[in-house]
C-alpha positions in Angstrom: 68.3 7.8 -65.1 67.3 11.6 -66.3 64.9 11.1 -68.9 66.3 14.5 -70.4 69.9 12.4 -71.1 68.1 9.2 -72.3 68.1 10.5 -75.9 70.5 13.3 -75.8 72.7 12.3 -78.7 74.4 14.4 -81.4 72.8 12.9 -84.1 70.0 14.6 -86.1 66.9 11.8 -87.2 67.1 11.0 -90.9 63.9 11.9 -92.9 62.8 8.5 -93.4 59.5 6.8 -92.1 61.7 4.1 -90.3 62.6 7.3 -88.0 59.5 7.5 -86.3 59.9 4.2 -84.9 62.3 5.8 -82.5 59.7 8.3 -81.0 57.0 5.7 -80.3 56.8 5.1 -76.6 55.7 8.1 -74.5 52.0 8.0 -75.9 51.6 4.1 -75.1 52.8 4.8 -71.4 50.3 7.5 -71.6 47.6 5.3 -73.1 47.6 2.8 -69.8 45.6 5.3 -67.6 43.2 5.3 -70.4 42.9 1.4 -70.2 43.2 1.0 -66.1 40.9 -0.8 -63.7 38.3 2.3 -63.7 37.8 2.2 -67.2 37.1 -1.6 -67.4 34.3 -1.1 -64.6 32.7 1.6 -66.3 33.1 0.2 -69.9 31.6 -3.1 -68.5 28.7 -1.4 -66.8 28.4 0.6 -70.0 28.0 -2.0 -72.3 25.9 -4.2 -69.9 23.5 -2.0 -69.2 23.0 0.1 -73.0 24.6 -2.4 -75.2 26.5 -0.6 -78.2 24.5 2.7 -77.5 27.3 4.6 -75.5 30.3 3.8 -77.7 30.1 7.2 -79.3 31.1 8.5 -75.8 34.3 6.8 -75.7 34.9 8.2 -79.1 34.3 12.0 -78.2 36.2 11.5 -75.2 39.4 10.0 -76.8 39.4 12.9 -79.4 39.4 15.5 -76.4 41.9 13.3 -74.7 44.3 13.5 -77.7 44.0 17.6 -77.6 45.0 17.5 -74.1 47.8 15.1 -74.1 49.3 16.8 -77.4 49.3 20.0 -75.7 50.7 18.9 -72.5 53.5 17.0 -74.4 54.2 20.2 -76.6 54.9 22.1 -73.4 57.7 19.4 -72.7 59.4 19.7 -75.7 59.3 23.4 -76.2 60.4 24.2 -72.7 62.1 21.1 -71.5 60.3 21.1 -68.4 57.3 19.3 -67.7 54.1 20.7 -66.0 54.7 20.5 -62.6 58.7 22.1 -63.3 57.0 25.1 -65.3 54.4 25.7 -63.1 57.0 26.0 -60.3 58.9 28.1 -62.5 56.4 30.1 -63.8 53.5 31.1 -61.3 53.8 32.2 -57.8 54.2 29.9 -55.2 50.5 30.0 -53.8 49.5 29.4 -57.1 51.9 26.3 -57.9 52.0 24.7 -54.5 48.3 24.0 -54.0 47.9 22.9 -57.9 50.9 20.4 -57.3 49.7 19.3 -54.2 46.6 18.4 -55.2 48.1 16.8 -57.9 50.1 14.9 -55.6 47.1 13.6 -54.0 45.3 13.0 -57.4 48.2 10.4 -58.2 47.6 9.0 -54.7 43.9 8.4 -55.6 44.9 7.1 -59.0 47.3 4.7 -57.5 44.8 3.5 -54.9 42.1 2.7 -57.9 44.8 0.6 -59.8 46.0 -1.2 -56.6 42.4 -2.2 -55.9 42.4 -3.5 -59.6 45.6 -5.5 -59.5 44.2 -7.0 -56.2 41.1 -7.8 -58.0 42.4 -9.6 -60.8 44.5 -11.7 -58.0 41.5 -12.7 -56.0 39.8 -13.6 -59.4 43.1 -15.9 -60.3 44.1 -17.1 -57.1 41.6 -16.4 -54.4 44.0 -14.2 -52.2 42.1 -11.6 -49.8 42.2 -8.0 -51.4 45.0 -6.7 -48.8 47.3 -9.2 -49.6 46.9 -8.9 -53.7 47.0 -5.0 -53.0 50.6 -5.6 -51.0 51.9 -7.7 -54.1 50.8 -5.4 -56.3 52.6 -2.7 -54.7 55.4 -4.6 -54.3 55.6 -5.7 -57.9 55.4 -1.9 -59.0 58.1 -0.9 -56.7 60.3 -3.4 -58.2 59.8 -2.3 -61.5 59.7 1.4 -60.9 63.4 1.0 -58.6 65.1 -1.7 -60.8 64.3 -0.9 -64.5 66.1 2.0 -66.4 63.0 4.2 -68.3 63.9 2.5 -71.6 63.1 -0.8 -69.9 60.3 0.2 -68.1 58.5 1.6 -71.4 59.4 -1.5 -73.2 57.9 -3.5 -70.6 54.7 -1.5 -70.3 54.0 -1.2 -74.2 54.4 -5.0 -73.9 51.4 -5.1 -71.3 49.3 -2.9 -73.8 49.9 -5.2 -76.3 49.2 -8.3 -74.3 46.0 -6.6 -72.8 44.9 -5.7 -76.8 45.4 -9.4 -77.5 43.2 -10.5 -74.7 40.3 -9.0 -75.9 41.2 -9.7 -79.5 40.8 -13.1 -78.4 37.7 -12.5 -76.3 35.5 -11.2 -79.2 36.8 -13.9 -81.3 34.8 -16.5 -79.2 31.1 -14.5 -79.6 29.3 -13.5 -82.5 29.2 -9.2 -82.7 27.0 -7.7 -85.1 29.8 -5.3 -86.4 27.7 -3.1 -88.3 25.5 -2.3 -85.0 28.7 -1.7 -83.0 30.6 0.7 -85.7 27.3 2.6 -85.7 27.2 3.2 -82.2 30.8 4.5 -82.5 30.1 7.3 -84.3 26.4 8.1 -84.0 25.5 9.9 -80.8 22.6 8.9 -79.0 20.9 9.7 -75.4 19.3 6.6 -73.8 17.0 7.0 -71.0 19.1 7.1 -67.4 22.4 6.8 -69.2 23.9 10.1 -67.7 25.7 9.0 -65.0 27.4 6.1 -67.2 28.1 9.0 -69.9 29.6 10.9 -67.2 31.7 8.3 -66.0 33.2 7.2 -69.7 34.3 10.9 -70.1 35.6 11.5 -66.4 37.7 8.1 -66.8 39.7 9.4 -69.5 41.2 12.3 -68.7 43.0 12.3 -65.9 45.4 14.7 -64.3 48.5 12.6 -63.4 48.7 11.8 -67.3 48.9 15.3 -68.5 51.7 15.6 -65.9 53.2 12.5 -67.1 53.3 13.1 -70.6 54.7 16.3 -70.4 57.7 14.7 -68.6 58.3 11.5 -70.4 58.1 13.0 -74.0 61.3 14.7 -73.0 63.1 11.3 -73.2 62.8 11.7 -77.3 64.1 15.7 -76.8 67.6 15.5 -78.8 68.4 19.1 -79.4 66.0 21.5 -77.4 68.1 24.6 -78.6 67.3 23.6 -82.7 63.5 25.1 -83.3 63.5 23.1 -86.8 64.7 20.0 -85.2 62.0 20.9 -82.5 59.1 21.4 -84.6 60.1 18.0 -86.5 59.8 16.4 -82.9 56.5 17.7 -82.2 55.1 16.2 -85.5 56.4 13.0 -84.7 55.1 13.4 -81.3 51.7 13.9 -82.4 51.7 10.6 -84.4 52.8 8.8 -81.4 49.9 10.4 -79.3 47.1 9.9 -82.2 48.1 6.3 -82.6 48.7 5.3 -79.3 45.2 7.2 -77.9 43.6 5.2 -80.9 45.0 1.8 -79.8 43.5 2.8 -76.4 40.4 3.8 -78.0 40.1 0.0 -79.8 40.6 -1.6 -76.3 37.8 0.4 -74.5 35.7 -0.1 -77.3 36.1 -4.1 -77.6 35.4 -3.9 -73.5 32.0 -2.4 -73.9 31.6 -4.8 -77.2 32.1 -7.5 -74.8 30.1 -6.7 -72.4 27.3 -5.4 -75.0 26.8 -8.9 -76.7 27.3 -11.2 -73.8 25.5 -9.4 -71.0 23.1 -6.8 -72.5 22.0 -9.5 -75.0 20.9 -11.4 -71.8 19.5 -8.6 -70.1 21.9 -8.9 -67.4 23.6 -5.8 -65.8 27.0 -6.0 -64.6 28.8 -3.7 -62.1 31.8 -5.5 -60.8 34.4 -6.7 -62.4 34.7 -9.6 -60.4 31.0 -10.4 -61.4 31.8 -10.2 -65.0 34.9 -12.6 -64.3 32.4 -15.0 -62.9 29.8 -15.1 -65.3 32.6 -15.3 -68.4 33.6 -18.9 -67.2 29.6 -20.6 -67.8 29.4 -18.3 -71.2 32.8 -18.7 -72.7 34.7 -21.1 -70.6 37.4 -21.4 -68.2 40.2 -19.9 -70.8 38.1 -16.8 -71.6 37.9 -16.1 -67.8 41.4 -16.8 -67.1 42.2 -14.2 -69.8 40.3 -11.7 -68.7 41.5 -11.9 -65.1 45.3 -11.8 -66.5 44.2 -8.6 -68.6 43.1 -7.1 -65.4 46.1 -7.7 -63.9 48.5 -6.5 -66.8 46.1 -3.5 -66.3 46.3 -2.7 -62.6 50.0 -3.3 -62.8 50.8 -1.1 -65.8 48.8 1.5 -64.1 50.3 1.9 -61.2 53.8 1.8 -62.3 52.7 5.1 -64.7 50.7 6.6 -61.4 53.9 6.2 -59.5 56.1 7.4 -62.0 53.7 10.9 -62.2 53.8 11.1 -58.3 57.6 11.2 -58.8 57.4 13.7 -61.4 54.7 16.2 -59.9 56.7 15.6 -56.4 60.3 16.3 -58.0 58.9 19.2 -59.8 58.0 20.8 -57.0 61.8 21.1 -56.2 62.4 22.4 -59.8 63.9 19.0 -60.7 63.0 16.7 -63.7 61.7 12.8 -62.8 64.8 10.7 -62.0 64.8 7.5 -60.4 67.8 7.7 -58.6 67.1 11.1 -57.3 65.6 11.2 -53.5 62.7 14.0 -54.6 61.7 11.4 -57.1 62.2 8.2 -55.1 60.0 10.4 -52.4 57.1 11.3 -54.8 57.0 7.3 -56.1 56.8 6.3 -52.4 54.7 8.9 -51.0 51.9 8.0 -54.3 52.3 4.1 -53.4 52.6 3.9 -49.6 49.7 6.0 -49.0 47.3 4.6 -51.3 48.5 1.2 -50.0 47.8 2.3 -46.4 44.1 3.6 -47.6 43.8 0.1 -49.1 44.6 -1.5 -45.6 42.0 0.8 -43.6 39.2 0.6 -45.6 36.3 -2.1 -45.6 34.9 -1.3 -49.0 36.8 -1.3 -51.9 33.6 -0.3 -54.3 33.5 3.1 -51.8 37.0 3.8 -52.0 37.2 3.8 -55.6 34.3 6.0 -56.1 35.9 8.4 -53.4 39.1 8.0 -55.8 37.2 9.1 -58.6 35.6 12.5 -56.9 39.6 13.6 -55.8 40.3 13.2 -59.6 37.2 15.3 -60.8 38.0 17.7 -58.1 41.6 18.5 -58.8 41.4 18.1 -62.8 40.1 21.7 -63.4 43.4 22.8 -61.8 45.5 20.7 -63.8 43.7 21.8 -67.0 43.6 25.3 -66.3 47.0 25.3 -65.4 48.3 23.8 -68.6 46.0 25.9 -71.0 47.5 29.1 -69.3 51.3 28.0 -69.2 51.4 26.6 -72.8 49.5 30.1 -73.9 52.0 31.8 -72.6 54.9 33.2 -75.1 57.1 34.0 -72.0 56.9 30.0 -71.4 56.6 28.3 -74.6 58.2 31.3 -77.0 57.5 31.0 -80.9 55.3 27.2 -79.8 52.6 29.1 -77.7 49.1 28.3 -78.5 47.4 30.1 -81.1 44.1 31.9 -80.8 42.5 29.3 -82.5 44.1 26.3 -80.4 43.4 28.1 -77.2 39.8 28.2 -78.7 39.4 24.8 -78.7 41.5 23.9 -75.4 39.4 26.0 -73.5 36.2 24.4 -75.4 37.5 20.5 -74.9 38.4 22.1 -70.8 35.3 23.0 -70.4 33.2 20.1 -71.6 35.7 17.8 -69.6 35.5 20.2 -66.7 31.7 20.1 -66.8 31.4 16.3 -67.1 33.3 15.9 -64.0 32.0 18.5 -61.8 28.3 16.7 -62.7 29.9 13.3 -61.8 30.9 14.3 -58.6 27.4 15.8 -58.1 25.7 12.7 -59.4 27.9 10.8 -56.7 26.1 12.7 -54.1 
């Protein structure tokens, strides 16, 4: 179903607080990319190696993420076009095609990381080989994407995010946490010796190109009447609330991961660099239930993040042809299948999943500047955005945030070599 038609009812939203509940959803779907298996690995490494000292990086990165995602959503609301459609419509092909082509590759790279994360979780739970786990993960994701409407998918994914959050609440309830120290780490910047690679990894794993494309698409499920400027302005306010609260929820989950790793591993001077290692060490420390919950939450994270990667791939690919995301249309279906199958094929031809994850992050880091620059250029244009074009002050903020994100991603790629 075309997302632009999902909420195309003629009634106007009531000026009531309860009305906001209608607009909750897109932000939480984007948040899934913020708590994917790649973030898990980076957070566990940060907490086990540096304790609570790097929590402020997650806070800073989340603030930057809110700014960029809010701007991407504004594009979708103001124009009725996703980022891919807008680039196709307003940029010459020699500019738009390389940007969108590499964005599809970035979605494949994201899906690769999520499939491996789901496979690792299945290995933890059932001792399945990684390749078999990858196949099962893709099968589950394909079933969700092709047999559920967008609204059902949204409910599924919000449920997954809620279960992941509850999982970490359970984990944290089992151990003693120095909350005053943890709270200080969230808001007091400090630079631990040798921490720069982890800092770059934390920031690089939070703002990802496919999420910017995805948010500009799915926010249109809440577009009631794009020709009513007063109503559009109200929707933008609701969108900011949805984005803000969703990103804060993602921030809390990421912070919980680091706190868990710091309380368990850093205090014992144990450095953990792999998710499998973390899960194996949870069992003797906290018991079988904690290890099981950790693995189940990782599986939910891998599947849900792979769903959003598939949606992003479908949105970007269909946008190249000037069409919006519609799971019943062959352009969208081709984009979804390209994203999932290409990622699965790579999994079957790699011998070292860790190297594949590193390579996927390099691809994301290289592509991200293209997406960020394209987004800011489009949202700055009065021709594209009309009265909702970025103000001078907002442009300064966006370019500053974009510059920081790009710098850290360049440094991340450099450090990997």
